[in-house]
C-alpha positions, 0 to 999 in steps of 0.5 A: 840034317840041320835046317836053318830057316831065315825070315824077316826080309822085305822092302824098306826105305833107306833109313828104316829097320829090319830084324832078320831071324834064323831058326835052327832045327836043333840046339844052337849050342851045337854050333860054335859060331853062327852068322849072317852073310849077304850076297848082292847081285854080281858080288861075292857072298860076304860076312855081315856079322857073327856070334860065337857060343859064348856070345862074342860078336864081330861085324863087317865094317859097313855094319858096325854101329848099325847092325846087331847080332844076338842069339836066343838059346831057348828059341834056337834062334839068331837075330840080326837087327839092322838099323839105318839101312842103306840101298847098298845093304840090298842083298840076299841075307843068309844064315850060317852055322858052323860046327866041327867040320860042318857048315850049314846054310839057310835058303836066304831072305831078300832085303831090298832098301829103296832110296 
């Protein structure tokens, strides 16, 4: 069973930054894609950013230019650097890992951006 453990969430003022971490219990080379999703109250879960095994990244439009996803293969960890945070970024952020036929999720970490 794979475990994904997120950390780094918290309360920050608008314009501030946070770095989320997602530590996997096995080599992240076993996943062809890892990503960050978020879910705000009353809204559907949405993709924020994803990175594939080759290091190519894609971003949801609202995060482009502000968020950066990266991976440290030696630490089996994926990061989401979030800058210029806005109140609309307030949500629970979930780490996701995809391997062939399987989809794994972390427990989520709360990000709250105050105005």
